[in-house]
N, C-alpha and C positions, 0 to 999 in steps of 0.2 A: 603734892603728888597728884597726878591726873585723876586717879581713881577716887580720891577724896573729893575733888572738885565735882566729878560726875555724880557721885553719890548725893552730894548736897544739891546738885541741880535736879536730880530725879526727886529728891525729897521735896523741894520747893514746888515742882510740878504736881506731885501727888497731893500736897497740901492745898495749893492755890487753884490749880486747874481742875483736878479730879475731886477735890474736897474729900480726900481719904484720911482716915485717922492714923496718920503716921506718928511716930514718936522717936525720941532719942534716948528714952529711958526704958530698958527692958521690962521693968515691973509694971509699966503703964501700957503695955501692948494690948491690942484688941484681938482676942483669940479668933473671932469670926473673920476679921479682916485678914489675919495671918493666913488662914485657910484659903480665903479668896485670892490673896496675892500669890500664894503657892499655885493655885489653879491657873492663874495667868501665866506663870512661868512654865508650868507643865504644858499648857496649850501652845505657847510659842515654841517650846522645845519639841514636843512629840508630834503635834499636828502640823507644824510648819517646817522647822529645820530638818527633822529626820527624813521626811518624805522628799524634800528637795535635794538633800545630800545623797540619798539613795539613787535618785534619778540622775544626778551629776555623775556618780560613779558608774552607773549603767552606760551612760552615753560615752563617758571617757574610755570605757573598755572597747567600745566600737571603734574609737579613734586608734587605739593601740593595735587593734586587729586589722585596721585599714578597711573595715567593712561599712563605709559610709562616705557621703559627700563631705570631704574635709572642710571646705569653705563654709558650707551651711552649718555643719556640726559645730565648728568653732564659734560661730555667731550664737548658736543655741546654748553652748556651754557658758558663754559670757552672760547670756540672759539668766541662766541658772545661777551663776555666781552672783548676779545682782540680787536675786531672790535670797540666796544664802547670806549675803552681806546684810540684807534686811533682817533675816532671821537671827543672825548673830548679834546685831545691834539690839533687836527686840529682847532676846534672851538676856543679854547683859543688863538692859534697862529693867526687866522684870526681876532679875536677881538682886539688883541694887534696891529695887522697890521692896523686895522680900526682906532685905536687911533693915530697911526703914520701917517695915511693919513690926519687926521684932525688936527694934531699938538697938540694933548692933551697928557700930561704926567701924569702918576699916580706914586706916590712914595711908597705907601704901601697898603696892604689889611688888614683891621681890622675886626674881627668878632664882629661887632657892634649890630647884631641881633641874636636871638636864632637860632640854627641850625635847618633847616627845611628839613626833609627827605621825604616830600610828593612829589612823582615823578611828579604828575600832575601839582601841583602848581609851581614846579621848571621849568618844561617844558614851562608852560604858561608865566612865568616871562621872561625867556630868549627870547622866541619868541616875546614877547611884547617889549623887549628892541630893537631888530632889527627893528621891525615895527616903533618904535618911532624915531629911527635914520633916517629911510627912510622918514617919514612924516615931521620931523623938519629940515632935512638936516644939522644936527649937532649932536655931541655926547658930553655928559657931563662926567667928570671924575667920579662923584658920581654914575651915571647910569651904567657906565662901570664897576666900582668896584662891584656894586650889581650883575651884570650879571656874573662876574668872580667868585664871592663868590657862586652864585647859581651853577655854573659849578663845583666848588669844592665840593659842597653838593651832586651834581649828582654823582661825582666820589666816594664819601663816600657811597652813596646808592648802587653802583655797586661793592663796595670793590676794588676800583681802586685808586692808588696813583697818585693824580693830577699832582704833580711836575714831577714824573717819566714819565708820559705820555707826558707832554709838552716837557721834555728834549729829549725823544726818537724822537719826531717829529722834533725838532730843529736839532738833529744830522743827521737824515735822509735827511732833506732839504739841509743841507750843502753839501751832496754828489751829489747834482744836478750839481755842478760845474765840469768841465772837466779838466783832466790833459793834458799837452802838448802832450805826446805820444798818448792819445786818439784822440786828434784833428788831429794829423798827420796820424794816422791809418785810420781815417774816412774822410780824406780830399776830396776824390772823392764823397762820399755820401753827404757831407756838400755842395759841389759846385753844385751837380746835383739837390739838393732840395732847393737851394737858401737860405740855412741857413747862419746865420751870427755869426761868433765867435769873441769875444772881450776879450782881456786880462784885467782882473780886477785889477786895480791899487790898491796898498796897501795890496794885499793878498800875503802872503809870503809862504803859503803852496804849495804843488804840485798841488792842485786843484786851478787853477787860471784863467780858461777860461769859459766864459759864452757863451752858444750857444742858439740862438733863431731862430725860423722859420720866414718865410716872414711876418706872421701876428703878430710877436712880442711875440709869446708864448715861454716860457722857455722850452728847450729840456733837459730831464734828461741825465746825463752822462751814458756811457756804464757800469760804475761801481757803478751806483746808488744803494743804500742800503735801503730797506724798513725799517720802524721803528721797533725796537725790543720792542714790548709791553709786552712781558712776564714779564719783570722786574717791570711793573706797576701794575700787578695783585696781589692783596693781597689774601693770602690763595689759591694760584693757585692749581687747582685739575687736575692731569694728571693720567688717568687710562689706557693709552695705553702703 
């Protein structure tokens, strides 16, 4: 099942690229890391998705009222959808990361309930999921499945391919690793800023160095590539 593949992919990224204490055994979870990963999910949801979705709905209402330049507004709406596709991919990535923090594995996603395209209810349920994890200090696979299904419904609402958005985020995140030439070319900068580079064992590609700052934050490689979300937009409109 796709979701199992992507959870494993996110797990490997967390372990190898970000050097995070992920686990597949719930009793071995790191409570502090669980809180940190929940914070990542909250940030992607509240600070990114919610504001972009609200702006999308505001602009869409102008289209419905005919109170705008239609051609320019449609272009802007697709730019907003690109941001929302990024947000949905990021939220899915961080929720899967949250499961990996708690050691919870999900094997499949089944459409066990009717598709709900009510934006308000979907937003409410996903927000409630994150709040429940914070309150209970645990996450169940059934709750996570429901949240991911709601994300998929959100993607449908915005005419976004959920899997393509998640794939684009995964591909982009992989480029955060540095190549050996990039480490050599930036050696003085790395030393002056007290960054730490570590060769990632088991990684056979040219990107095999992790660089973090003194606070442990992952530093993007000089060749980091932003997610290509155009491929995730269904019926993409380009009038430029």
